[in-house]
N, C-alpha and C positions, 0 to 999 in steps of 0.2 A: 519311370526309374531304372536307369545302366546300372548293370553289373560289370567289374572292373574287366571281367575277363570274358565280357560281352562285347566290347568294344568294335572288334575287327566285324563280328556279327553284326552289331545295328549300324557301322558305317555301308555295309554290303545292303541291306535292308533299305537305307535311306537313298541310294545308288538307284535302287530298282523301283522304289516308288516314285521317283522322280524322273526316270524314262519312262516307266508307266503313266504318270502324268501328262508327260509330252506326246507319249502316243496318243492318249485318250482327245487331246486337245487337236489333232492331227497336223502336227508339226512333224511326222515322219514315222516311218515304219521303224521299231528297234527291235523285232523279233529275235533276231540273231544276237545283239548282245544282252538281249534279257535272258535267254536262253544260257549263254556264257555263264552272266553273275550268278542265276538260280544254281547251278553247278557248283558256282565258289562257294553260295551261302550253304548249300548243303554237305559241302566239306568242311567250313568254318565251324560250323553249328556240330559234326561230328569231333570234329578236334577239340574244340572248346569243353565240351561235354562227356569224354571218354574218359576222364581221370579227375574226376571233381573231389577238391578237397572238403571234409567235413563242415570248414566254415563256407564255403561255395553252397554247398546243400542249404545253411542255414540262410544265407541270402536269399536264396531260389524260393525257398520253402516260406520264406515273408515277402516273396515279389507281390506288389497290390495289382498287378492281374491276373494272378492266379484266380482260378474259379472260386469265388464264395458258395454260403449253403444257397444263396438265392438261386446262384446260377445253377446248382445242381436240381435246384426242385426244377425250377425250369428246364432245364435238357433232360431230366430222369422220369419226370412223372409226367400222369395225364391229367390228374385229379391231386390237389393239396388245400387239405384246409386246416388253416392254421387254430390254434388253440392258445389261449391268452391265461396268464396270470397262475399264482401259485395258492390260492384260496385262504391266503395268512396277509401277505403283504402288499404286495403288487405285478406287477408284470414288466420281468426284466428282459430288454432287447439285447444282452449279451448272447442269451440262448433262444431260440424258436422253434417249435415244433408241431406235428399237428399228423392228423390223417394222411397217408399217400397212398399214391397207386402207381408201380412200377408195373407199366409190362400187366399181366394180368395179378401181380402179387397186390393185394392190401397189406401196407406196414403201418410201421409208426415211425415218423423220421424226424428225429431229435438231432439238431449242433449249434455249433456256435455260430454269432453272428459278427462280421466285423462289416466295416462299411467300406463307398467308394470314393467318399465327397467327407470333409471335415467335420459337416454336421452331419453325416450318419453316423460318422467313428465317433463323436461327441453322444450321439443317441444310444448306441451298442457299448459305448465304453470301450471301442480299439476291440472286443471279443472279449474282453474281460468279464466273467458274471458275474452276479452277487448271488445272498443265499437265496433269494427269490427266484433266481435262473434253475440252480439245481432244484429246487423244490419244486417247481413247475415241471422240469425233466423229469423228476419222479413221478409227480402226479401223471403225466403222461404214460411214464412206463405201465404204472400198475393200471391205467385204463386200456392199454392193450392188452395186457395181461387177461384183463376182466373179458375182453373179446376174442381172448385168442391169437392174438396178432402180433408178428415178428416186430422186434424194434430193431431200429437204425440208428447208428451213431455218425456222427459225422466230426469231429475235429479239427478246430484250425483257431489256437488260443494261447497267446503268450504267457497264461497263467492266469489262477481265479484274480479277481479284485482285490488287491490287500489293504485297502481304506479301513480308517476307523470304523465307521459307519455301517461296512461290511461284517468287520470283525463283532461288532454289538448285537446286529441279527445272527449271528451264528455260521459265521461262514464256514469255520471248521468242523462244526457237528453237521450241518446239511452236507457236505461232500462225504462225510464219516458215514451219514444213514444214508447216504445214495449207493456206497460201497456195497454196503452191509444189504442192502433190497436189491441190488443188481447181482449180487451173488445167486440170488433161490428165486430170483423169477423166472417163472414156468412158461416161459415162451421163449424162442431161438433169438439169439440177440448177435447183430454184428455192428463191428466197430471199425471206421476205418479214418486213420490219420490223412486229412485231405492237403494241411500244411505245416502250420506248429504245431506239436502237441505239449504244453508247456504244464509240469508239476503237477500238483491238487487239481489245477481247472481241467487238463484233459482228461484227468481219470474220475474226475466227475461225475462223468455221461461214458468212461470206459473201459467198464466190465463187460466183456461178452464171451461169446463161445468161439467167434473168432476174431480175430485182429489182425486187420490191412494196415499197410500203408502205403501210398503214392510212392514211387522210388524217389523222388526227391523232395520228400516232407523228412520232415525231423521229430525227436521224441525224447524229452529229457525230464530228467528230475528237476532241473534248474535250468536256465537260460545262461549259455557261453557268456555272459556280461557278467552275469550274477555270479557264475562259479570263479571267474577271473576275478571279482571284487572280492570275496571272501577269501581264495587260496594266495591269491597275491598281492591283494591290494592295487589292483591296476586293472580296470576294466579293459585297455588298450589289448592285453592279454587273451581278448575273447577268441582269438582263431587258435592258441594253444588249446582252451579250455573246450574247445568243439574237438580238438583231436581225443582227448582225455573222455570227455564224454558218454563216447559210443553211441549218440544220437542219430545216426544214418539209419536208414532201412535195411541196409545188408548187416550191419553190427548187431541191430536190433533180431535180426530174421536169426541169425548164427548162436545168441543167446537164448533164444526161444521166448523172447518177451513176444515177438508178433508171430503170426502164422502162413504172411503171404504179404508179397511186393507186389502190386498194381505200376506194370510199366508206364511210364509216361513217355508220350511222343520225342522224337527229336526235339531239342530246343526247350523242350519244359513244357509243364501246363501252361503256364502263361503265353505260351508264342500260338498252342494248339488246343484251347480250351474245351471245344467241341468233341474228339477225340480223347481226350482224358475224361470229360462227362461220362461219355459212352463207355469207355474201359471201367470207370466204376461200378456204372449200373449193369455191365454184363457181369464182373465180380460177387455183386451184390445176389444177382439173382440166382448164378451158379451156386453160390454157398446156400443159398435158401433153400435150395432144389433137396439137398442133403440134409440141411437142418431140419425140414420140415418132416420129416420120416422119424427120427428121433424123438424116443418119449420124452414128456415135461419133466421126470423124474429122474432120467437118465441124462438129460440135459445139465439140470442143476447139478449132480452127480461130476458129469465129467467136466465142469464147469469149474467145480470147488477143487478138481485133483488138478486142473492145467494152472490153476492160480498159484495152488500151494506146491507145484514144482518150482516155480520161480525162485531165482536167488540160491539153490541148494549148490552145495560145493562136494565133491567127492576126493 
């Protein structure tokens, strides 16, 4: 996927790849040329990512090369035991979760799952979970509470699945129940928006003691296209809607919706996946270190106060 504001970056990357390929084939040494091109590349990345618009951040957040939950599991954990099913209807692949070990810290890791191919995306419904996905997530959170384990949620979804079959199985009820139960869960809860945090699909696993976002991720009550269709009856006005929605990490930090921004490496998470995954892991462990010292009752009280303050105007 090529982003329009990355054209110069992509052209330089292609030149570097071509020269490196010729060098590997023994067709000459291009060390000086490669060094010069790499300097130009770093400069182009710095310029392109210096003043991103909200709509450009939406495009980056949706980039198919951004790390997905399976990448975080592979890169952050030394052990992961996936748990399946909601014990009611089935096993939704749009949300996965299980016991995980980060460093020496044992947690319950839960997150939206997208795919890297058409087949995987169909299996995961493009990260749009059904009621059984949210009920599975709550079952795992309750299990974590019984073992006094922290819960870590990774959000990356355009929204909950809005189909008639999902509504028939209680989509709204499942999300609402999750909000109620998460607000009183007596274990530390960390939430990170790693890509796209869309509407009720995001908050269905998004109540926590610490809410964090990667710097190029977005978090909003509706997609820019959906907002534009409602306000202007024209989906092409999505860039204007993105400006109005205040969906960037910087805007949400100012509004008090999130607690911390995790900086992405230059060029975005889709270019430097390993560095991004390491930054997310460090942020989780840093916050758990302080949250683990807080009593369960105080965690719940502070979490309630945190969300009760949102939306207040003076």
